[in-house]
PLY file of the C-alpha trace (Angstrom):
ply
format ascii 1.0
element vertex 151
property float x
property float y
property float z
element edge 150
property int vertex1
property int vertex2
end_header
24.84 -46.67 -9.31
22.01 -44.14 -9.49
20.08 -43.76 -12.69
18.95 -40.28 -13.65
15.76 -40.44 -15.70
14.90 -37.51 -17.88
11.58 -35.75 -17.31
8.73 -36.75 -19.58
8.15 -33.26 -20.93
11.74 -32.96 -22.15
11.24 -36.11 -24.20
8.06 -34.63 -25.70
9.74 -31.54 -27.10
9.39 -31.45 -30.87
6.42 -33.84 -30.84
3.27 -31.99 -31.72
0.64 -34.01 -29.83
2.57 -34.96 -26.65
1.11 -38.44 -26.67
-2.57 -37.48 -26.95
-3.21 -38.68 -30.47
-4.81 -36.17 -32.80
-3.88 -32.53 -32.66
-7.45 -31.61 -31.69
-7.50 -33.60 -28.47
-6.50 -32.51 -24.96
-6.94 -28.79 -25.52
-8.71 -27.98 -22.26
-12.09 -26.31 -21.96
-12.31 -25.67 -25.67
-12.14 -29.38 -26.34
-15.40 -30.29 -24.63
-17.71 -29.04 -27.40
-20.09 -26.95 -25.32
-21.55 -26.77 -21.85
-24.47 -28.50 -20.19
-26.83 -30.15 -22.66
-25.00 -28.77 -25.70
-24.39 -31.13 -28.57
-27.70 -32.94 -28.32
-28.34 -32.71 -32.02
-28.59 -35.30 -34.78
-25.87 -37.68 -33.70
-25.75 -37.31 -29.91
-27.46 -40.65 -29.40
-26.14 -41.07 -25.88
-27.99 -37.95 -24.71
-31.28 -38.57 -26.53
-33.02 -40.59 -23.79
-32.41 -37.80 -21.27
-33.99 -35.34 -23.70
-37.00 -37.55 -24.36
-37.85 -37.47 -20.65
-37.75 -33.68 -20.52
-40.91 -32.56 -22.32
-39.91 -28.89 -22.07
-36.43 -29.19 -23.61
-37.48 -28.05 -27.08
-39.89 -25.29 -28.02
-41.66 -22.47 -26.26
-44.41 -22.93 -23.73
-47.09 -20.57 -22.46
-46.84 -16.83 -22.44
-45.73 -14.04 -20.15
-48.49 -11.67 -19.15
-47.74 -8.03 -19.85
-49.90 -6.80 -17.00
-48.18 -6.85 -13.63
-49.81 -9.23 -11.19
-50.95 -7.97 -7.82
-50.11 -10.40 -5.05
-53.32 -10.83 -3.07
-52.88 -11.25 0.65
-56.42 -11.70 1.94
-57.96 -11.67 5.41
-61.44 -12.48 6.67
-63.53 -10.01 8.66
-63.93 -12.57 11.43
-60.14 -12.69 11.87
-59.98 -8.92 12.36
-62.79 -9.02 14.92
-61.22 -11.92 16.82
-57.84 -10.16 17.07
-59.17 -6.64 17.60
-57.61 -6.30 21.07
-54.18 -7.28 19.78
-54.44 -4.73 16.94
-55.63 -2.02 19.37
-52.67 -2.60 21.69
-50.31 -2.44 18.70
-51.84 0.87 17.51
-52.85 -0.71 14.20
-56.55 0.00 14.81
-58.02 3.19 16.29
-61.37 3.58 18.01
-63.08 6.77 16.86
-66.69 7.78 17.75
-68.08 4.25 17.98
-66.16 2.91 14.97
-63.00 0.84 14.78
-61.07 2.44 11.92
-58.21 0.62 10.25
-56.14 0.51 7.10
-55.88 -3.06 5.90
-52.42 -2.58 4.39
-51.00 -1.56 7.79
-52.07 -4.99 9.05
-50.19 -6.62 6.15
-53.21 -7.50 4.01
-54.67 -6.02 0.85
-58.00 -7.81 0.36
-60.95 -8.13 2.71
-62.99 -11.34 2.59
-66.42 -11.89 4.11
-66.08 -15.17 6.00
-67.63 -15.25 9.48
-70.00 -13.00 11.39
-69.25 -9.54 12.75
-71.01 -7.45 15.33
-68.70 -4.43 15.67
-68.71 -1.32 13.49
-65.67 -1.00 11.25
-64.36 1.75 9.01
-62.00 -0.18 6.79
-59.76 1.26 4.09
-58.79 -1.53 1.71
-57.65 -1.66 -1.94
-59.68 -4.84 -2.59
-62.73 -6.38 -0.95
-65.26 -9.07 -1.82
-68.92 -8.14 -2.24
-69.94 -10.26 0.75
-67.35 -8.52 2.95
-68.63 -5.06 1.98
-72.24 -6.15 2.62
-71.44 -7.60 6.04
-69.56 -4.49 7.15
-72.45 -2.27 6.00
-75.01 -4.53 7.73
-73.07 -4.14 10.97
-73.19 -0.35 10.57
-69.72 0.26 9.14
-68.20 1.16 5.79
-65.43 0.04 3.42
-63.50 2.74 1.52
-60.49 3.04 -0.78
-61.48 0.23 -3.12
-59.65 -0.04 -6.45
-61.76 0.43 -9.59
-61.26 -3.00 -11.19
-61.79 -5.93 -8.88
0 1
1 2
2 3
3 4
4 5
5 6
6 7
7 8
8 9
9 10
10 11
11 12
12 13
13 14
14 15
15 16
16 17
17 18
18 19
19 20
20 21
21 22
22 23
23 24
24 25
25 26
26 27
27 28
28 29
29 30
30 31
31 32
32 33
33 34
34 35
35 36
36 37
37 38
38 39
39 40
40 41
41 42
42 43
43 44
44 45
45 46
46 47
47 48
48 49
49 50
50 51
51 52
52 53
53 54
54 55
55 56
56 57
57 58
58 59
59 60
60 61
61 62
62 63
63 64
64 65
65 66
66 67
67 68
68 69
69 70
70 71
71 72
72 73
73 74
74 75
75 76
76 77
77 78
78 79
79 80
80 81
81 82
82 83
83 84
84 85
85 86
86 87
87 88
88 89
89 90
90 91
91 92
92 93
93 94
94 95
95 96
96 97
97 98
98 99
99 100
100 101
101 102
102 103
103 104
104 105
105 106
106 107
107 108
108 109
109 110
110 111
111 112
112 113
113 114
114 115
115 116
116 117
117 118
118 119
119 120
120 121
121 122
122 123
123 124
124 125
125 126
126 127
127 128
128 129
129 130
130 131
131 132
132 133
133 134
134 135
135 136
136 137
137 138
138 139
139 140
140 141
141 142
142 143
143 144
144 145
145 146
146 147
147 148
148 149
149 150
């Protein structure tokens, strides 16, 4: 003879907690008491050691500068002179009346540095340049223009 067993949920009708103890329990997402590291206050002793390790869990640290930072992408003069043929073939540098004229930003850089020796005359337009770079270009017979006021 077959025995037909009633479903569990039919037997739980009329019982408030459905076998989960207190009324508060087993309510879903609202039962968990927060997300992430929530509930790490006075009595959350189980989570305290993980907070002790993280020195930046509490408080504020540092400051955010109000002035926008300029990302410096620098290049040495010697690099430009070494790769001058490549830049000429790519139409990034032009040769005009004995000078190689170039805009540094077209090459993907925004600051000129003075490492290395140069022997060719350059007319370089750059927003930023070091003092040694400007001196070396002038010594070789060239010039650096388009510099920003504050360096």
